[in-house]
N, C-alpha and C positions, 0 to 999 in steps of 0.2 A: 412762410409755412402754410398760408391759406391756400396756395396753389396745390399743395399736397394734402390738404385737409387734415393737417396735424394740429392737435389741441395742445395747449400749454403744458398740461400735466403729462403729456406723452413724449415731450421733446427729449428728455434725458434717456428714456428707454429706446427711442428711435436712434439716438446717437450711439448708444452701446450696441444695439443690434446692427447698425450700419458698419461700424468698425469690426465687429465680430465677423460679419459676412466678408468684409474686405480682407481680413487676415486669413480666414480659412480658404477662400477661393485662391488667393495668392499662393498659399501653401499647396493646394491641390495642383495648380498649374506647374509650379516648380518641381514638386516631387514626381509627378507623372512624366514630365518632360525628361528629367534626369534619369528616372527609372527606365524608361523606354530606350533612351540613348545608351545607357550603361549595359542593358541586356543585349541590345542588338549589336553592340561592339564586342561582346564577349561570347555570344552563342549564335547558333544558326536557326534556320526556320523550323527545323525538326523540334527543337526544344520549345520554340515559341508556340508551335501547334499543340504540344503537350500541355503547356500552361493554359491554353484556351479551354482545355477540358478540365483541368484540375482547379484552376483559380475560382471559377464561379461556385463550384461545390464547396470548396474550403471556406470561401467568404460567406456564403449563405448560411452554412452550419455554424461557423464561429461567431458571426454577428448575433445570430439567434441565441446561441448558448450564453454569450457574455451578457446580453441584455436580460435574459431570463435569470441568470445568477444574481445580477445587481438590481433586479427589479424593485425591491423594497427599500433600497438605499436612497437617501435624499439626493436630489439631482445635482446639487453643488458638490457633495462628497463623491458622487458617482463620476462627475466630470474630473475631479482631481485624480481619482484612482485610474481612470481610463487614460487621461493625458499623460500621467507620470509613467504608466506602463508602456504606452506606445512610444513615448520619448526615449526611455531607456533602451528599448529594443531597436528603435530607429538609429540612435547614436552608435550603439554597439555594431549594428550592421554597416553603417557608413564609415566607421573608423577601422573596420576589419574587412575590407573588400577582398573577396576571393570568389572562385567559381560557385562555391556552395552558398555564400551569403548573397550573391547576386540573384540566384534563383529564389532564395527565401525572400529577399527584399522586393522582388517583382510582385510576389503575392501579397507581401505585407503592406505595400503602399495602398493597394485596393482595400485592405482591411482598415488601415488608418483613415482613409477617406470615408469609408462607410460609417465607422464609429464616430468620427468628428461631425459628420453630417447628421447623424442620429441625435447627438447631443444638441446641436444647433437648433434643429426643428423642434425637439422636445422642449427646450428652454423657451422658444418663441410661443409654442402652444400653451405653456404654463403661464406665460406672462400676459398674453393678449386674449381677449374674448374673440368669438367667431366674427362678430361685426367689425372689430378693430383689425383683425387679420385681413379682411377684404380690403380695408383702406390702406393698411400700412405695410404689408409684406412686400409690395412692389418697391416701396421706398427703401426698406431695409436691405432687400436683396440686390438693389442697385449698387451697393457697396462692393459686391462681388464682381459685377460687370465693370465697375470703375477700376478695380484691382487688375482685372484681365487686360484692360486697355493700357494702363500704366506699365504693367509688367511686360506686356508684349512689346511695347515701344522702347523699353529701357533695359531689358535683360542683357542684350548683346553688349551694351555699353558697360553695365555693371560688372559683367564677367571679365572685362579687361583689367579690373582692379582686384577682383576676388574670384577664386575658382568656384565653379558651379557646386562642387561638393560642399565647400565651406559656406557658400550662400545658402544651401539647403539645410546645413547644420544650424546656421543662424535662425532660419525660419522655424526649425524644430524647437529652438529655445523660445522663440516668440509665441509659438502655439501653446506653451505652458501657461501663458496668461489667459487663455480662453476660459478656464473656470471662473476667473474674476468677472468676465462678461456674464457668465451664467448666474453668478451671485447677484450682480447688479440688476439683471433682468428679472429674476425671480423674486427679489425683495421688493421690486416696484410693480408687482403683479396687479393687473386690472381685471383678472378673470373672475374675481369674486369667489363664490362658493366652489368648493372642490367638485370637480365633475365626476359624476358616477356613471359609468357606462353600463347601459342595460344590454348585456350580451344575450340577446334573445336567440335561443337555439331552435333550429328546425327539428321536427320529428323525423325528417328524412335524412338518410346518410349522405355524406359528402359525395360519394360516388353517384348517388341518385341525382343530386343537385347539379353535378357537372354534366349530366346527360341532357340538361336543358339545351335546346337547339341554339338559343341565343348565346349562352355561355360557351358552347362548343365553337361557335363562330368567332367569338372574341379570342378564345384560346388558339384557334387556327391562325388568326392574324398575328398574334404574338409569336407563335412558333415560327412562321415563315419569315417575319420581319427580323427576328433574332438571328436566324441562320444567315440571312442576307447581311445584317450588320456585322456579324462575326467575320464573314468573308471579306467585306470591305475594309474593316479595321486591320485584319491580318495583312492583307496585301498593301495597305497604306504604310504600315510600319516597315514592311520589307522593302518597298520601293524607296521610301525615305532613307533607309539605311544604305541601300545601293548608291544613292546619290551623294550621301555625305559620309560614307564609310571611312574616309581618310581623315576626317576631322570630327571627333566626338563632341567637342564644345559647340561646333557649328550645328551639329545634329540636334543637340539639346535646345539651342536657340531657335532652330527651325520649328521644333515641336511647340515651344512656348509661344512663338509668334502665331503659329497656325491656330492653336487653341484660343489665343487671345482675340485674334481677328474674328474667328468663328463665333466667339462669345459676344463680341460687339454686334455682329450682324444678327445674331439670334435676338439680342436685346431690341434692335431696331425693328425686326420683323414682328416681335411680340407687341411692341408699343404701337407701331404705325400700320401694320399690314394685317395681322391675324384677325382683329375684330372685323375689318371690312370683309375678309375672305369668308369668315363664318357667316356673316350677315348675308353676303351675296350668294354663296354657293351651298351653304348648309353643311352639316356635320359629315354626311356620307361622302360628298365630293371633296371636301377639305381633306379628308383622310386619304384620298387618292393622289393628292398633289406630290408628295414625296416619292412614292413608288413610280409615278408617271415620269418625274424628272430623272430618276435613276434609270428607268427603261429607255428614255430618249437618249441618254448619254452613253449607255453601254455599247451600242453598235459602232460608235465612233472609234472604238479601240482598234478597229481594222485599219483605219487611216491615220490615227493620231497615236503618239507614243503612249505606252501603258502608264507611264508615270503621270502624265497630264490627266488621263481619264480617271485613274485612281484618286488623284488629288481632287478632281471635281466631284467624283462620287462621294468621297469622304467629307468634302466641304458641304455638299448638299445634305448629307445625312446628319452632320454635326449641327447645321443651322436649323433645319426644319424638324428634326426629330424632337428636340426639347421644346419646340413651340407648337407647330400645327399638329404633328403626329401625336405626341404625348397628351396634348390637350384633348384631342379628339378621342383618344383611347379612354381618358378619364370620363368623358361625357358618355361614352358608350355604356359604361357601367351604371349610370345614374337611374335609368328607368327600372332596373331590376329591384324587386322587393328586398328589404333588408335581410330577411331570413335566408335569401340566396346570396346576396352580395357580401354580407359580413363574413361568412366563413370561406367563401370561394375566392374573393378578390385578393386577399393577402396570400393565399395558397398559390394562386396563379402568378401574381406579380413577383413573389419572392422565390418560392421553391421551383415551380415549373419553368419560370424564365431562366433560372440558373441551370436547370437540367437541359433546357433547349440550347443554352450557350455552350454547355459541355458537349452536346451532340454536334454542334457546329464545329467545335474543336476536333472532334473525331473525324468529321468529313475533311477537315484540313489535312489531317494525317494521311488520309487516303489520297489526297491530291499530291502530297509529297511522295508517297509510296509509288504512285504511277508517274511521278516526275512531270506533273502538269504545270504549265505556266498560266499566268493570268489570262492570256488570250484564249487558252483552252477552257477556262472556267466561264467565260462570257456566255456561251450558249446555256449553261446550267443556270447562271444568274438571271438570264432573260426569262427562262422557263419559270423559275421561282417567282420572279416579279409578275409575270403574266398570271400565274396561279393566285398570287397575293391580290392582284387587282380584281380578279374574278370574284374572290371571296369578299373583298371590300365592297364591291358593287352589290352583292347580295345583302351586305350589312344594312343597306338602306331599308330594305323590306323588313328585315328583322327588327331594326331600330324603330321604325314607324309602328309596327305591330306592338312592340313593348310599350311605346308611349301611349298608344290607345288603351292597352290593358292597364297601365299605371294610372291613367286618369279615371278609367271606369272603376278600378278597385280602390281609388282614393289613396294610393300608396306612393304617389310621386310628391316629393317635398321640394317646393320651390325655394326653400331657405338654403338648400345645399347646392350652391353654385360654386363649383370648385375653381375652374380656371377662367371662365368667361361668363358674361351675363347671359342667362338662358334666352333673354329676349332677342339676342342676335342669332338665334338658331332657327333657320328657315323651316326645318321639318317640325320643330316644336310649335312654331306660330301657325303653320298650316293645320296641324292637328287641332290646336286649340280653336282656331277659327271654324274648322269643320264641326267640332263638338258644340260650339256655341250656336251654330246654325241648326244642326240636326237635333240636338237634345234640348228641346224647349223645356221639358220637365226639370232637367238638371241644370239649367242655365244659371240659376242663382247660385247654386253650389260651386259651379266652375268659376264664377266671378269672385266668390269669397276665397277660393283657393289661390287665385292668381295675385301677383304683386302689381304695384302701380305701373312699373315699367312695361310689363307684358300687356297689361290692359290698354295702355296707350298705343302699343304696337298693333293692337287688335281694334283700334278705334273704328275703322270703316265698317267692319263686321258688326260691331256693337251698335253703331248708329242704324245700320240696316235692320237689325232685329228689335230695335228699341220700341217701335210702335206696336209690335205684335206680342211683346213680352208682358208677363204679369206685373202687377204693381210693385211687388217686392223687388223684382229684377230691375224695373225702371228706376226705382229709388237708387239702386246700386250704381247703375249707369250714370245717373244724374250727378252723383258724387264727383265723378271724374270729368264729365263733359258739360257741366251746367252752363259754362260760358260760351259754348259753341252755338251761337244764335242761328247760323246758317243750317246746321244739321238738325237741331232741336228747336223748332220755331216757338217764339214767344206766344203766338196765337194758340198753339196747342197747350201751352202751360196755363194760359188764361182759361181755356175751356176746362182744363182739369180742376182749376180752382173753383170754377162755377159748378162743376159736377159734384162737389162735396164728397170726395172719396178719400181713401187713405193717402193718396198722393197730393192732395190739395194743399196742405200746409207746406210741404216741401217746395211745390211749384210757386207758391206765393213768396216764399223766402228767396227763391232763385230770381224771380222777377224783380225784386228789390235790388239784388246784387247786380242785375243787368241794367238797373236804372230805367226800367220800362216806364213810358209816359202814362199808361193807363193804370198802373198798379196802385198809385196813391188814392185815386178815387175808389178803386175797387176795395182797397184796404179799409177805407172809412166805412163802407157798407158792411164789410165783414165783421167789424167790431160789434155789430148787433146780430151776428149770425146765430141761428139756432144750434149750429154745430159747435160745441164747446172747443173742439180742437182748432177749428178755423178761427173762432172768436178770439181765443187767447194767443194764437199765432199772430193774428192781426194786431192785437193790443201790444204785443211785444214789439212788432215792427213799428207801431206808432211811437213807442218810447225810444226805440233804437234810431229811427230816422226823423225824430222830432216832429211828429204830426200831431197836432192838437196840444191841449194843455197838459203838460207832463205831471204837474202836481195833482191836478184833478184826477187823472188816470190812476196814479199811484194810490191816492186816497180811496178810490173805488176798489182797487185791488185789495187793500187792507180790509175793507168792509166785507168783501166777498170771501175772504179767508175764513170767515165765520161759518160760511156754508161749506160743509165738508165735501159736497160733490164738486163745487167750483175749486175747492182747495187743491185737489189732485191735479187739475189742469193748470192752475197757476204755478204750482211747483214744477210741473213738467215743461211748460212752454215759456215762462217768463224768465228773462235773463237775471242772473243773481246780482247784477250790478244795480238793479232798480228797486229791490226790496230788501228790508232787514227784518229778521224775526227775533223777538226776544224769547226768553226761556218759556214764559207762560204760553205764548202763541204756539211755540213748537210742541210743548206738551199737549196742548189742546188738539192739535191736528195730527200728531204722530201716529195715534192708533188707527187713523183712517187711511194711512199711506202704506203701500206695499214697500218691500225692502229697498228696491231700486230708487223709488221716489223719496223714501226716508233719508237715504244717503245723500241724494241731491239737495234735500231740504236743509241739510247741515251747512251747505254753502251760503245760505241766507243768514246764518248766525255769525255774529262778529264777536260775541263774548263767549269764551271757551271755558271759563272757570266757574262752574255752577254745578253743585252736587245734584240739584234737582234735574238739571239737564242730563247729567250722566246717568241718573236713575232711569230717566225716560228712555235713553238710548239702550240701556241694558234690558229694560222691560220689553222693548219692541224689537230687539235684534237677537236675543239669546237663542231663539228657536231656529235661526238660520244655520244652514249646513256649512257656510263659509263666511269669512269676515272680509268685507270689501276693503281693499287698500286705502280707499278714500276715507273710511272711518278711522283707520289707524292714523292717517295724516292729520285728520281733524283733532284727534285726542293728543297727538304729539305737540300740537300748538298750545295745549293747556299747561298750567303750572304743574310740573311733574310731581313735586312733593305732595301737593294737595290731591292730585289725581290718585297717586298710589296710596295715600292715606285713606281715601275713599274705598279703593280696592281692598285694603287691609280690613276695614270695618266690615265690609260685606263678607269676606272670606272667613272672618272669625265669628260671624253671627251664626249660631247653630240652627236658628230658625229660618235662615235665608235659603231660598230654593237652590237645590244642588245644581240644576241645569244652569242657573245664573252664575253660580260659582265657577263652573267649568268654562263658561263664556268669558268671565272676568279673567280667569287664568290665561286663556288664549290671547285676550287683549293685552294683558301685561307682558306676555312673552314676546309679542310682536312689536310692542311700543318701545321697550327699553330693557335690555338684559341685566344691566347693573342694578336698576331699581327692582327688577323682578326677583333677583337673588335675595335682596333685603326683604322683600315681601314674603318670599318662601321661607326664609329664616324665621320670620315672625309666626308664620302659619305652623311650621314644624314644632315651635315651642308651645303651641296651644295643646291643652290636654285632650280635648275631644276633637277628633278628626273623622269626617265621614270618608268611607273607603273610596268612593268615586273621585272626589276632589283630591284626596291623598294620592291616588294612583296617577291621575292626570298630571299633578304637579311633579311627581317623580319622573314622568316622561319629559317634562319641561326642563328640569335641572340637568337631566342627561343630555338633552339637545343643546343646552347652553354650554355645558362643559365640553361637549364634542367639538364645539366651534372655538372655544377659548378656555383652555385648561385653568386659566387664572380666575375665571368666574365660577366659583363653586361654593357650596355650603361647607361650613366648618366640619371637619372630620369627627370631632367629639360629639357634635349634635347628631350626626348621622349614626354614630355608634350607639348613642342613647336611644334613637328611634328603632334601631335594629333590635336592641335588647327589649324594648317595650313590645315590639311586634312578636318577638319570640315568646315572651311571657303570655301575651294575649292569645297567640295561636295555640300554645299548649293548654291554656285554660279551655279554649273552645274544643280542642281535641278531647280533653277530659270530660267535658259536658256532653259532647256527642256520644262518647262511649257510654256514659251513664244513661242517656236517653235511649240509646239503641238497646241497652240491656234491660231497661225498666219496662217499657210498653210501647205498643204501636199507636197509642192515642196521641202521642206528641210528634206525629210524623212531620207536621208543618214546621214545628220548632226545630226538628232535626234538619230539615231542608234549609232552614235559616242559618244554622251553624255551619253546615257544609258550604253554603254559599259564601259566608263570611270568611271561612278558612281559605277557600279558593281565592277570594279577592285579596285578603291580607297576605297570602303566600306570594302572589304576583308582586305586591308592593315590596315585600321583604327581599325578593330576588333582585328587583331593580335597585334597591338601596345597597345591597351587597355588591352588585356590579359597579355601581357608582363609586363606592368607597374603596374598591380594589384597583389600584393604579395599573398593576400588571394586566389585569383582566380588561380594564377599560381601554387600554391601548390596542386591544384586538378589534375594537370597533364592531362589536357584535350587533346583529339586528335585534331590535326590541321584540319582534314577533317571537323570537326564540324563548322569551320569558313569559309570554302571554298565551301561547298556544300549547295545549296539553299534548299535542302530537310530538312536540319537541322536548317533553319532560325528561326523558332519559338522557338526551344530549345535554341538557342543563345540569343534570346530576353529574355527568362525566366532567363537564367544565369546572364545576365547583369543587369536585373532589381533587382536581389538580391545582386549583387556584386559591382556595380558601385556607386561612390559617386554622390550626387545630382548634383555636378558641371558638370559631364559628362552625367549622366543619361538623363537629360532633352533634351540635344542636340542629343545624340546618338540614343535613342530609336525611334524617328520619322524617322530617316534615314533607320533603319532596318525594321521598322514595315510595314505591308502590308496595307498601307493607300493610298488614291488617290494622284495623282500628285498635285492636287489643295491643298489638306491638307499639303502636304510636302512643297509646295511653300509658304503657309501661315506661316509655321514654319520658313522657311528661312527668311522671312520678319520680323518675330518676333525677331529672334536671331541676325540678321545682318541688321541693319536699312539701310545701304548704298545700299542694293540690291533693294530698292524701286526705285532708280534712274537708274537701269539697264533695258534697253529695247532691242528690237530685233537688233538694230544697233550695239549693243555691240559685236555681232558675228564677225564683221569685223574690230574691233578696233585693233590697232597695238599691244597692249599688249596681245591680244589673238593669234596673228600670230607669226610665226617664231620659235615656240617652238616644234611643232609637224608637220612633213611634211605631214602626212595624213590629218590633219585638214586644213593645207594650201591648199592642193589639192582640197578637197571637198568644201571649201568655196571660191575657186578662182573665181567662176562665179560672186559672189556678189562683190568680190574685184575688178574685172575687171570693173564693172559698176561704181565704185567709184574712182578707182586709177589704171590706166593701167601701170604706172611705177612700182607700188608696185607689181602688178600681174607679171610683167616680172622679177622682182627681186626674188619673191618667187618661180617661176617655173623654173628659170635657172638651179638650182641645186637640183630640187625636184626629188626623185627617182621614184615616181609614174608617174610624167610627162615624165621622161626619158623612162619609161616602154612603154608608148604609142607611142613614136616617134622613138624607137630603130630600127624598120624595115622600116622607111621611108627614102626617099632620101633628105629630107630637112636638111639644115644646121640649128642647133639649134638657133644660133644668128639671122639668117634671119627669122626663123620660128616664133620668138617671136616679130617680128615687128607688129605694130598695124594692118596692112592690112591683116595679116595672122591669127590674133588671133581668128576670127570667125570660121576659119577652125579647129583650135585647140579645141575650145569649143564644136563644133559638135562631134569631135572624143571623147572628154572627156565624153560628154553626152551619147554617144553610149556605151562606156566602163562602165560607172556607171549604165546604164540601165541593162546591162548584169549582173553586180554585184548585183544589187537589185533583179533581177530575180533569180539568184542563191541563194540569201538569203532566198527566199521563198521555196526553195527545201528542203525536209526533210534531204537529205544527208548533206547539207551545212548550215543548219539553225543555228548551234551553232558556226559557224566560223565568226569572225569579218569581216566587209566589207573591212577593210584595208588589210586583207589577201586574201579575195575572189577575189580582183581585179587582183591578179596574176594568179588565176585560170581562170578568165574570158578571159584573153589574150590568153589562150590555146584553146578557143572555136572557131570553124569555123562556120560562119553563112551560111546556105544553104536554098534556097527557092525551094519548090516543088508545082506543080499544083495538083489539086484534082485527085484522083484515080491513084496515082503514087506509084509503089512498091518501098519501101525503102530497104528492104532486104527480103529474102525468108527463109523458114524453111530448115535447113541443110547447109546453107552457113557458111563459116568461119566468126566468129565475129571479126571485127577489130576496132569497135568503139561503143560508146553509144550516145544517143540523148536526148536533152532537148527540150520540145515543147515551143517555144517562142510565137507562134501564130498558130491557126488552130486546127484540130482534126485528130487523128491517130487511125486506127483500127488494133488491134492485133488479129490474127486468126490462127487456126490450121485446115488446110483443109477447109471444108465448114463451120466450127463452129467458130463464133466470140467469142473470150475469153473476151475482154474488149475494151472499147472505151476511149481513153486518150485525155485530153485537155491541155490547157495552164497551165504550172506549173508542169505537169507530165514529167516523163522520162522513157526511155525504152532501151533495148539492153545491159544493164549492166551485165546480168548473163553470157553471153558468154565471157566477159572480166574477170570475177571473176573465172570461173571454166575452161576456155580454151576450152570448148566444142562448137560444131557448134550451130548456131541459132536454137532455139526450136520452133519458130513460125514465121508466116509471119507478116510484118508491112507494112501497106498501108495507104496513106493519104485519108481522107474523103473529106476535103476541101483544098483550097489553104493554105499552111502551111509554117511557117518559123521555122527551127530547128537549134539548136546549137549543133554541132558535136564535140565530144571529142574522139580522136583516142586512141588506146590501149596503146601506149608508154606514151602518155601524161597522160592517166588515171592512170597508175602505178606511175608516178611521183607525181601526185596529191595525190594518195592514201598513198604513203609513206611519204609525206611531212608534214602531219598534223594529229595529233591524233583525232581531231574532225571529220575528214573525215572518219576515220576508224569507229568511233562510229556511224556516220551517216549511213554508209554501213551496219553495224551490225543491226542497228535499221530497215533499209529497209528490210533486209533479214528476220528479225523477223516478220515484217508486212506481207511479202509474205508468210511465213510459216503459220501464223494465218489464212490468207485468204484461203490458200490451205486446212487447216484443216476444216474451215467452209464449204467449197465446198464439202469436203468428207463427213462431218456430214450430210449435206443436202441430 
């Protein structure tokens, strides 16, 4: 098995695939041979020519229709349905042979073959990953070649004991077992996650895409070659019939032996010849081999019998078409970008090709009408071949141009190697070599794009450009050719080490790998180098190659870990085999490490079960946008019960930072689904749940259930949560209605409830989806439930899917109806809400759960209960934000005499927050997040006709207009007049360029200034800010376009 690179867990699947291939190819050969013989012994060439027109169209449409109808059925069930249907039809046809059934059976055999082949390749693609396919498909399909050889050599003997028809009927029975092969293959699937194809559509029509010159060239080749193949196949069948017309069984055996021998020769060509030909001649010239052979043979029909020439033409077409020609055609498609290739390639290869075959059949009818013999067709065939060769020769130019464009556009994927290794493609290697030489700027990118095999083929070129390349490119080349001392001299590497540049450490390590004589002395000196990179690379080499006292070196490293500057280099350059870190050491250094080094530092830790260690990991990693797989692997080594108990304590802690809870949820999800479900069960049972974590956990349980329907939360618990959410949503709707009707002074509280309603609605919808099995089977995209653009679609889905119990209560929450109507529904479903009035806002059960709500309602709390106000504000993070820069002691500050001062400052802060909420940049950000941004604003007052900044000045801040009017002008031309709610000066902060216009006050103005550093902090802190900035830029661009158009 090592010869074929087959792994132990793949053996059974290979065996099933091998025999599956063996059976179906045997069936193909027997059925086609018998079909052709039966037809030719019953009908003439006129009927055969008609079938050449009809069959391709019928097969193309029927195969497409059947696969479309059965698309959503399980592959095993689909296999049973298709095999049973074709078995019944085949047996009925074979047991009732007459002129009508013979015609039908001729077409039906092609349909049988197409459907069985479709199921075979679909089952293989469902079983094996792409990488496995490259290794194993050759072994699997060799079963088919073996069957061709055995059948071809034994059929004539077998038919002495059993008739060909009975033999074919027997094979039809055997083919019924094919679904068992499908079942065995798919149940042993290695493909992992379900593949989701991203069918990216082009904005251009198919007709427009086909007009691409390169596509037209490919279509022309397919058209001409299909016509030629139809002619050769037709006359091959006629000449074979003429030779064996008196013996139908002998004709069948002849066809079987011919196809079997051709299959064997095809196999040998593919294994032993094609790779060399592609390597030696390239894609364009390889494509010419078959038409050139056909062209050379055709003129000999003048001096040699037509039967011999037709036999040789068909033999060459059968052998080289499935190897060199088809492989070349597949490669011709590869440089095309996916938006062209994806819609056009299936259209051409299935529909157009069948239409071309039918057109060939039409031409055959014309030859019959004019009573032309094969010898009369030869001039036409030669002309077609000459035209085909001419087009194929032009293909080289088109192909090379497309390769250049593909590399320039970064659209060529080297992972997609269909039939042969791309490294054997001469044109590809020539293009890559030329790009490496010419494009010095993009050289590094080209190297990163190529795989190892192609890089090795380009070795000579890479060595030539090595010395003139930048350091980043040299590093990449050294990865592959570090051991080539003749091309990359050790003296050069030594000089690089001494130069103390970015390449030095890599060169030092390579010299050790080469066992260079000078490197040990050089390394000893470098252990004292001023360059920390070189110093610690040298120390690592000392440990690795046993230079000096190992114990003493390691002790020094432990001491240097206390120096945070040295710590970074130790973690980065010292091998993890030489150091161990305990929890205390890790905690001490973790805050000084970036994320990449922090993950590497985990390799130095041998004890995994320590809650202080886990705390440190969460504290230092929760802000990252992704979770490194190495972190997941590290935590999977920990005692899972203890780890998930730690997760549980953190998730249930109401004072724990929400961002950390979200991070812990993601960790749990990636570490263990079973344990995560238990964790989520505990979280859902908790009475107080913040909306952010609740929402994210809902996404997690949906993800887990979609992968394994057995891993799910208890339905009764989900139903309880749905009821709780319904109740709280209608309470918030009732309060929103009361606030809206009461006064405008509670605008920020109204915003709070609107935000909570929006957030809780999304959670509710996800739980309803999760708990509805019928709906869940539809595998809906979660964006459908989170994006307001899809709200009406969600309503339609739920109206069809929800039970009446939920439908009546849920639809009013989702529906676009007035707040008054929603309030009426709240009173209808929850009678107790009639007793809720505006005073409910400051009832104790509404307070103490959400610090933001406590903060914004504190004005009304103060009027009713100053002690409660003091209690709520003493540990409130929003209140602490206001007084962090004051000299007041918090305890004294909260005395009654000072509370008015506090309220004034809070009002100012909230006014800024509300102001920002009206700005287009910040409109989608909740006020509870905007208040942090408002604290970054500096309030500045300007009198009228004051210059704020001038055209050409360095931009160090942007401004929001709180009051007043500002004129933006360029020279003497006024560009725009801005008022309250507008902002200006942001462009200089975005592009780093000087101010592009003057800004002057028209009236007395109050501006809120945001300096550049704080602007960047704000920009990077919230995705809504980024969206707001993009929206603002789009508006500016539209306005500029409108001005230009005017």
